[in-house]
DSSP file (Angstrom, degrees, kcal/mol; ACC not computed):
  #  RESIDUE AA STRUCTURE BP1 BP2  ACC     N-H-->O    O-->H-N    N-H-->O    O-->H-N    TCO  KAPPA ALPHA  PHI   PSI    X-CA   Y-CA   Z-CA
    1    1 A M              0   0    0      0, 0.0     2,-0.6     0, 0.0    55,-0.1   0.000 360.0 360.0 360.0 135.4    6.8  -60.7  -28.5
    2    2 A S        -     0   0    0      1,-0.1     3,-0.5     3,-0.0    54,-0.0  -0.922 360.0-174.7-104.9 118.0    8.0  -59.6  -25.1
    3    3 A D    >   +     0   0    0     -2,-0.6     3,-0.8     1,-0.2    -1,-0.1   0.186  59.1 100.1 -97.8  18.1   10.1  -56.5  -25.5
    4    4 A D  T 3  S+     0   0    0      1,-0.2    -1,-0.2     3,-0.0    -2,-0.0   0.841  85.6  44.2 -69.5 -32.7   11.1  -56.4  -21.8
    5    5 A N  T 3  S+     0   0    0     -3,-0.5     2,-0.3     2,-0.1    -1,-0.2   0.281  86.4 118.2 -98.8  11.5   14.5  -58.0  -22.4
    6    6 A L    <   -     0   0    0     -3,-0.8     3,-0.0     1,-0.0    -3,-0.0  -0.607  53.9-144.8 -82.7 134.5   15.5  -55.9  -25.4
    7    7 A M        -     0   0    0     -2,-0.3     2,-0.2     1,-0.1    -2,-0.1  -0.558  38.8 -84.8 -85.9 159.9   18.5  -53.8  -25.3
    8    8 A P        -     0   0    0      0, 0.0     2,-0.3     0, 0.0    39,-0.2  -0.499  54.1-151.3 -63.9 131.4   18.5  -50.4  -27.1
    9    9 A L        -     0   0    0     37,-2.8     3,-0.1    -2,-0.2    39,-0.0  -0.692  23.0-104.1-105.7 156.4   19.6  -51.1  -30.7
   10   10 A N     >  -     0   0    0     -2,-0.3     4,-2.8     1,-0.2     5,-0.2  -0.728  35.0-147.2 -73.1 114.6   21.4  -49.1  -33.3
   11   11 A P  H  > S+     0   0    0      0, 0.0     4,-2.1     0, 0.0     5,-0.2   0.868  92.2  49.6 -59.2 -40.4   18.4  -48.1  -35.5
   12   12 A H  H  > S+     0   0    0      2,-0.2     4,-2.0     1,-0.2     5,-0.1   0.950 115.2  42.7 -64.8 -48.2   20.4  -48.1  -38.7
   13   13 A L  H  > S+     0   0    0      1,-0.2     4,-2.4     2,-0.2     5,-0.2   0.902 112.2  54.3 -64.5 -41.2   22.0  -51.5  -38.2
   14   14 A A  H  X S+     0   0    0     -4,-2.8     4,-2.2     1,-0.2    -1,-0.2   0.895 109.2  48.4 -61.0 -40.5   18.7  -53.0  -36.9
   15   15 A C  H  X S+     0   0    0     -4,-2.1     4,-2.4    -5,-0.2    24,-0.4   0.899 110.7  50.5 -66.0 -40.6   16.9  -51.9  -40.1
   16   16 A R  H  X S+     0   0    0     -4,-2.0     4,-2.6     2,-0.2    -2,-0.2   0.887 110.5  49.2 -66.8 -37.3   19.7  -53.3  -42.3
   17   17 A V  H  X S+     0   0    0     -4,-2.4     4,-2.0     2,-0.2    -1,-0.2   0.907 110.1  51.4 -66.5 -40.7   19.5  -56.6  -40.4
   18   18 A A  H  X>S+     0   0    0     -4,-2.2     5,-2.3     2,-0.2     4,-0.5   0.914 111.5  47.9 -60.4 -42.7   15.7  -56.6  -40.9
   19   19 A D  H ><5S+     0   0    0     -4,-2.4     3,-1.4     1,-0.2    -2,-0.2   0.932 108.9  53.8 -61.2 -45.9   16.3  -56.0  -44.6
   20   20 A H  H 3<5S+     0   0    0     -4,-2.6    -1,-0.2     1,-0.3    -2,-0.2   0.850 110.6  46.6 -58.3 -36.7   18.9  -58.8  -44.7
   21   21 A M  H 3<5S-     0   0    0     -4,-2.0    -1,-0.3    -5,-0.1    -2,-0.2   0.495 113.1-119.0 -85.6  -4.1   16.4  -61.2  -43.2
   22   22 A G  T <X5 +     0   0    0     -3,-1.4     4,-2.0    -4,-0.5    -3,-0.2   0.707  66.5 141.4  77.2  19.7   13.6  -60.1  -45.6
   23   23 A L  H  >X +     0   0    0     -5,-2.3     4,-2.7     1,-0.2     5,-1.5   0.886  60.6  59.3 -66.5 -40.8   11.3  -58.9  -42.7
   24   24 A P  H  45S+     0   0    0      0, 0.0     4,-0.3     0, 0.0    -1,-0.2   0.906 115.0  36.4 -57.5 -39.6    9.9  -55.8  -44.4
   25   25 A Y  H  45S+     0   0    0     12,-0.2    -2,-0.2    -3,-0.2     9,-0.1   0.872 124.4  40.1 -79.0 -36.9    8.4  -57.8  -47.2
   26   26 A R  H  <5S+     0   0    0     -4,-2.0    -3,-0.2     1,-0.1    -1,-0.1   0.889 133.1   4.0 -83.7 -40.6    7.4  -60.9  -45.2
   27   27 A V  T  <5S+     0   0    0     -4,-2.7     2,-0.1    -5,-0.2    -2,-0.1   0.567  88.5 114.9-127.4 -10.9    6.0  -59.7  -41.9
   28   28 A C      < -     0   0    0     -5,-1.5    23,-0.1    -4,-0.3     6,-0.0  -0.406  44.8-159.1 -71.9 139.3    5.8  -55.9  -41.8
   29   29 A R        +     0   0    0     -2,-0.1     2,-0.6    21,-0.1    -1,-0.1   0.464  64.4 103.6 -92.3  -3.1    2.3  -54.4  -41.5
   30   30 A R     >  -     0   0    0      1,-0.2     4,-2.2    -6,-0.1     5,-0.2  -0.715  64.4-151.1 -82.6 121.2    3.6  -51.0  -42.8
   31   31 A R  H  > S+     0   0    0     -2,-0.6     4,-2.6     1,-0.2     5,-0.3   0.881  93.9  56.0 -59.7 -40.8    2.5  -50.7  -46.4
   32   32 A F  H  > S+     0   0    0      1,-0.2     4,-2.2     2,-0.2     6,-0.3   0.921 109.2  46.3 -59.2 -45.9    5.5  -48.4  -47.3
   33   33 A C  H  >>S+     0   0    0      2,-0.2     4,-2.4     1,-0.2     5,-0.6   0.926 113.2  48.7 -65.0 -45.3    8.0  -51.0  -46.0
   34   34 A R  H  <5S+     0   0    0     -4,-2.2    -2,-0.2     1,-0.2    -1,-0.2   0.924 114.3  45.0 -61.8 -45.1    6.3  -53.9  -47.8
   35   35 A R  H  <5S+     0   0    0     -4,-2.6    -1,-0.2     1,-0.2    -2,-0.2   0.882 119.6  39.8 -69.5 -38.7    6.1  -52.1  -51.2
   36   36 A R  H  <5S-     0   0    0     -4,-2.2    -1,-0.2    -5,-0.3    -2,-0.2   0.757 100.9-133.8 -81.9 -25.1    9.6  -50.8  -51.1
   37   37 A G  T  <5S+     0   0    0     -4,-2.4     2,-0.3    -5,-0.3   -12,-0.2   0.622  71.6  90.5  81.7  12.2   11.1  -53.9  -49.7
   38   38 A F  S   <S-     0   0    0     -5,-0.6     2,-0.2    -6,-0.3    -1,-0.2  -0.982  82.9 -96.9-140.0 156.1   13.2  -52.2  -47.0
   39   39 A C        +     0   0    0    -24,-0.4     3,-0.1    -2,-0.3   -20,-0.1  -0.477  44.1 157.1 -73.4 130.4   12.7  -51.1  -43.4
   40   40 A S        +     0   0    0     -2,-0.2     2,-0.5     1,-0.1    -1,-0.1   0.301  52.7  75.1-133.5   6.2   11.7  -47.6  -42.9
   41   41 A R        +     0   0    0    -11,-0.1     9,-2.7   -26,-0.0     2,-0.4  -0.967  51.8 175.4-130.4 118.4   10.0  -47.6  -39.5
   42   42 A V  B     -A   49   0A   0     -2,-0.5     2,-0.5     7,-0.3     6,-0.1  -0.957  33.4-120.5-122.0 138.2   11.9  -47.8  -36.3
   43   43 A L     >  -     0   0    0      5,-2.7     4,-2.1    -2,-0.4     3,-0.4  -0.665  19.8-148.4 -77.1 124.2   10.4  -47.6  -32.8
   44   44 A V  T  4 S+     0   0    0     -2,-0.5    -1,-0.2     1,-0.2     0, 0.0   0.832  87.3  66.9 -64.6 -34.2   12.1  -44.6  -31.1
   45   45 A K  T  4 S+     0   0    0      1,-0.2    -1,-0.2     3,-0.1    -2,-0.0   0.909 125.7   1.3 -57.5 -47.9   12.0  -46.1  -27.6
   46   46 A D  T  4 S-     0   0    0     -3,-0.4   -37,-2.8     2,-0.2    -1,-0.2   0.370  94.1-113.8-127.7   4.4   14.4  -49.0  -28.2
   47   47 A G     <  +     0   0    0     -4,-2.1   -33,-0.2     1,-0.2    -3,-0.1   0.599  65.9 142.6  77.2  11.0   15.6  -48.7  -31.8
   48   48 A I        -     0   0    0     -5,-0.4    -5,-2.7     1,-0.1    -1,-0.2  -0.665  57.5-106.8 -88.8 140.0   13.9  -51.9  -33.0
   49   49 A P  B >   -A   42   0A   0      0, 0.0     3,-1.6     0, 0.0     4,-0.3  -0.321  26.0-122.7 -60.9 145.1   12.3  -52.0  -36.5
   50   50 A A  G >  S+     0   0    0     -9,-2.7     3,-1.6     1,-0.3     4,-0.3   0.812 108.6  65.6 -61.0 -30.7    8.5  -52.0  -36.4
   51   51 A C  G >  S+     0   0    0    -10,-0.4     3,-1.6     1,-0.3    -1,-0.3   0.763  87.7  70.1 -64.8 -22.5    8.4  -55.3  -38.3
   52   52 A C  G X  S+     0   0    0     -3,-1.6     3,-1.3     1,-0.3    -1,-0.3   0.703  82.9  71.5 -68.6 -17.8   10.0  -57.1  -35.3
   53   53 A L  G <  S+     0   0    0     -3,-1.6    -1,-0.3    -4,-0.3    -2,-0.2   0.736  94.0  56.1 -67.1 -20.3    6.8  -56.5  -33.3
   54   54 A N  G <  S+     0   0    0     -3,-1.6     2,-0.3    -4,-0.3    -1,-0.3   0.401  89.4  98.1 -92.2   2.3    5.2  -59.2  -35.5
   55   55 A L  S <  S-     0   0    0     -3,-1.3     2,-0.1    -4,-0.1    -3,-0.0  -0.635  70.1-129.4 -90.4 147.7    7.8  -61.8  -34.7
   56   56 A D     >  -     0   0    0     -2,-0.3     4,-2.6   -55,-0.1     5,-0.2  -0.298  40.7 -89.3 -82.1 179.9    7.4  -64.5  -32.1
   57   57 A D  H  > S+     0   0    0      1,-0.2     4,-2.2     2,-0.2     5,-0.1   0.869 126.3  48.8 -62.9 -38.7   10.0  -65.1  -29.5
   58   58 A K  H  > S+     0   0    0      2,-0.2     4,-1.9     1,-0.2    -1,-0.2   0.911 113.6  46.5 -67.9 -41.4   12.0  -67.6  -31.5
   59   59 A E  H  > S+     0   0    0      2,-0.2     4,-2.2     1,-0.2    -2,-0.2   0.890 112.3  50.4 -67.9 -38.5   12.1  -65.4  -34.6
   60   60 A L  H  X S+     0   0    0     -4,-2.6     4,-2.6     2,-0.2    -2,-0.2   0.897 108.0  53.4 -65.1 -39.7   13.0  -62.3  -32.4
   61   61 A A  H  X S+     0   0    0     -4,-2.2     4,-2.1    -5,-0.2    -2,-0.2   0.908 109.2  49.3 -61.1 -41.1   15.8  -64.3  -30.9
   62   62 A L  H  X S+     0   0    0     -4,-1.9     4,-2.4     2,-0.2    -2,-0.2   0.904 109.5  51.8 -64.7 -41.2   17.1  -65.2  -34.4
   63   63 A F  H  X S+     0   0    0     -4,-2.2     4,-2.6     1,-0.2    -2,-0.2   0.932 110.8  47.9 -59.1 -45.6   16.9  -61.5  -35.3
   64   64 A L  H  X S+     0   0    0     -4,-2.6     4,-2.6     2,-0.2    -2,-0.2   0.853 109.5  53.0 -67.2 -34.5   18.9  -60.5  -32.2
   65   65 A V  H  X S+     0   0    0     -4,-2.1     4,-2.4     2,-0.2    -1,-0.2   0.942 111.7  45.5 -64.0 -46.7   21.5  -63.2  -32.9
   66   66 A R  H  X S+     0   0    0     -4,-2.4     4,-2.5     2,-0.2     5,-0.2   0.904 112.2  52.3 -61.7 -41.7   22.0  -61.8  -36.5
   67   67 A Y  H  X S+     0   0    0     -4,-2.6     4,-2.6     1,-0.2    -2,-0.2   0.939 110.6  47.2 -59.5 -47.8   22.1  -58.3  -35.1
   68   68 A E  H  X S+     0   0    0     -4,-2.6     4,-2.7     2,-0.2     5,-0.2   0.886 110.0  53.9 -62.5 -39.5   24.9  -59.3  -32.6
   69   69 A D  H  X S+     0   0    0     -4,-2.4     4,-2.1     1,-0.2     6,-0.2   0.948 112.6  42.5 -59.2 -49.6   26.8  -61.1  -35.4
   70   70 A F  H  X>S+     0   0    0     -4,-2.5     5,-2.0     1,-0.2     4,-1.0   0.878 114.1  52.4 -66.0 -37.0   26.8  -58.0  -37.6
   71   71 A L  H  <5S+     0   0    0     -4,-2.6     3,-0.4    -5,-0.2    -2,-0.2   0.924 110.8  46.5 -64.8 -44.9   27.6  -55.7  -34.6
   72   72 A K  H  <5S+     0   0    0     -4,-2.7    -1,-0.2     1,-0.2    -2,-0.2   0.878 115.5  45.6 -64.8 -38.8   30.6  -57.8  -33.6
   73   73 A K  H  <5S-     0   0    0     -4,-2.1    -1,-0.2    -5,-0.2    -2,-0.2   0.603 107.4-125.4 -82.0 -11.2   32.0  -58.0  -37.1
   74   74 A G  T  <5 +     0   0    0     -4,-1.0     2,-0.4    -3,-0.4    -3,-0.2   0.771  61.6 143.5  73.1  25.7   31.4  -54.3  -37.7
   75   75 A I      < -     0   0    0     -5,-2.0    -1,-0.3    -6,-0.2    -2,-0.1  -0.814  37.6-166.3-103.0 137.5   29.4  -55.1  -40.8
   76   76 A S        -     0   0    0     -2,-0.4   -63,-0.0    -3,-0.1    -5,-0.0  -0.916  25.6-136.1-117.2 101.9   26.3  -53.1  -41.9
   77   77 A P        -     0   0    0      0, 0.0   -57,-0.1     0, 0.0     2,-0.1  -0.265  19.0-119.6 -61.4 140.8   24.6  -55.2  -44.6
   78   78 A A        -     0   0    0    -59,-0.1     2,-0.4   -58,-0.0     0, 0.0  -0.416  21.9-141.5 -75.7 155.1   23.4  -53.3  -47.6
   79   79 A S    >   -     0   0    0      3,-0.1     3,-1.2    -2,-0.1     2,-0.5  -0.966  19.3-114.2-120.3 135.1   19.7  -53.2  -48.5
   80   80 A A  T 3  S-     0   0    0     -2,-0.4     0, 0.0     1,-0.3     0, 0.0  -0.540 102.5  -1.1 -67.6 117.8   18.4  -53.4  -52.0
   81   81 A G  T 3  S+     0   0    0     -2,-0.5    -1,-0.3     1,-0.3   -43,-0.1   0.367  94.6 143.5  86.5  -7.0   16.7  -50.1  -52.6
   82   82 A S    <   -     0   0    0     -3,-1.2    -1,-0.3     1,-0.1    -3,-0.1  -0.442  50.3-141.4 -69.5 137.7   17.4  -48.7  -49.2
   83   83 A P              0   0    0      0, 0.0    -1,-0.1     0, 0.0    -2,-0.0   0.686 360.0 360.0 -71.8 -15.6   18.2  -45.0  -49.1
   84   84 A A              0   0    0    -72,-0.1    -2,-0.1    -5,-0.0   -68,-0.0   0.450 360.0 360.0 -97.3 360.0   20.9  -45.6  -46.5
């Protein structure tokens, strides 16, 4: 993944989108995220969930499209088990 073209993301919304796409369970290397099934690790630099580092360019593009959709609609998807 090349993070050169990433804009700063809203960390809360980015985590909820990652949850919505099932990323914590499917691709995250953080044990806590996999076991709980929701995103709990965000990179401070750009607000992107840590699991997105494991995505290839096409998958990251899909994540960003979903993020933009939720951002434009003003929707923050709920996460099963998420504390937020």
